N, C-alpha and C positions, 0 to 999 in steps of 0.2 A: 389815717393819723397812725405815726410812729408811738409806741409806748415801752417805756422800759420798765420791767418787772423786780420789785423787791419781794422775792418768794421766799417764805421762812417755813419748811417743812416741822411739823412738831419736834423733832430731834434736835433742830438748831435755834427753838425758844427755849431761855434758860428760865427757872422761877427763881429770881435773884433776891425778890422781896421776902419780909419777914412773913407774910400768908403766901403761902404757894400750894400749886395743886399737886395731884398725883399722878404720876404716868403709868401707862396700860399700855399693854400689846393687846389690840383687838382685830377682830376678823379671825375667820376659819381657812378659808383656801389663801386669801392674801392679809398677810400680816401688816400692821401699822401701827407706829405708835402714833399715842394720843394723850393729851390732858385733861384729866376729868375735871372741869370747873363746877364750882359749887353753885347751886340755886340761894344759897342766902350769905356765903361769907365771900367778900371779894379775895379773889385769888389773881395772881400777876405772873403772866410770861412776857420776859423782858425780849427786845432784839433791837438790831442796829444797823445802819446803812447808809450810804450816800446817796444825795441827790445828785442826777448826772448833770454833766458840764451842758448838755443841750437840752435843758427843759425847758418846754414851751410856758412861758410864763403867764400867757393867756388862755391854759388850758384847764383841765379839771382832773383832779386824782380821785381813782377808784380805790375804795378799801374793800375788801374780802376776806371774810372768815369761813371757813370749809369745816365743816365739823359734822357731827349727827348726836342725837339722843342716846342717851346709855339704855334709857328703857323709852322707847316710842310712845306717844300718848298723842290722839288727837286732838286738834283745837288748840295746841300752847303755843306761846312765844319765848325766845329768849331774846337777849341784849346784849352788845358790848359797847366798851369803852376802848378808844385808842388812844391812850397819851402818848405824848413824843416832846422832847426838848430839840432844839437844833443849834449847831454852831457852828461857824466860819471858821476857817484855818486863822489859828493865833486867838484864837476866844475859848474860855471855859465852857466845856459841857457839861459840868456838874453846877449849875446854877442855883442860887437862892429861890428863884422863883418857882412856882409851882407847874407841872405839866400843863400844854395845852392838851384841850381834850377834844377828839372826834368821837361824835354817839351815833351808834347804826340806829337808833331807833327800834321799834318792836320787829322782830323777824318770827314768821311762822315756822315752826317745826316740821320736817315730814312726818306724818304718822305711822309711816311703814317702819318697821323694825330694821334698820343697819341701812337705812337710805340716807344719804347724804344730802345736809342743809346748807346752803350758801347766803349767808349774810352779806349784803353790798350795799354801799353806800358812797356817796360822793363830795367831794368840797374841791373849790377854785382855787389853783394856785395862788392867786393873789392873796384870798383869804387866809392860806395857811403861811403865807410869807417864805416859802422855799425858794433859794435861790440855788444855782449852780453849786456845785462843791460842798454844801452844807452838810454836817455830819449829824445824824439822827439818831437819837436813842429814846427808845420808848417801851411801853408796856402795853399790854392787851390784857382785859378781864372781863369778866361776864359779868352784868349788872341786872338788877330786876326790869322787864317790861313793865308799861304801864296798866297791862290786862294779860290776863292767864299764863303767869309765870309757870315754865315747866320744872316741876318738882323732880329734884333728883339732879345727877349729873349730865352736863353736855359735854361731848369729847371733841376739842379743839385739834384740829386736824392740820391745818396750815391758815397761815396769814399771807395773803399778797396785796401788795401796794403796786398798782398800777402808774404810773407816772408818765404825763404826755412829752413829747419829744418835739423841737421845733424841728 
């Protein structure tokens, strides 16, 4: 099945909300920008993209957050909220209504220092209500998991949204 990717490296995510994470350069041999998401205070990274014209309305969207623990610890979890608004051509993208939220649920972090963790979850296109050419504006945040919260920062490196194509 063909898929379109809305892919946002750390450098293309913007902290536009009141609470925003700090940006850090990580890595020794391969340098990368990362947003340090706090374990207790919601911090937001904003993004925007367009739904492909050939979206498969019967398909499933996959959301992925790539990152790593600032300090790796065994048996710990992180969780994320991906919130978004959508607007079709000729409608307001800054509505009064709240964001629609997609929650990752608990994701086990890698216990080895500097190893990446990938949080992945899915939702059907029908449930999301996305249609061709919708403009999406959203934000990503780290939220507390139900158990074993990773204490300290989690480095967000990339957000990927895989959209199924017809």
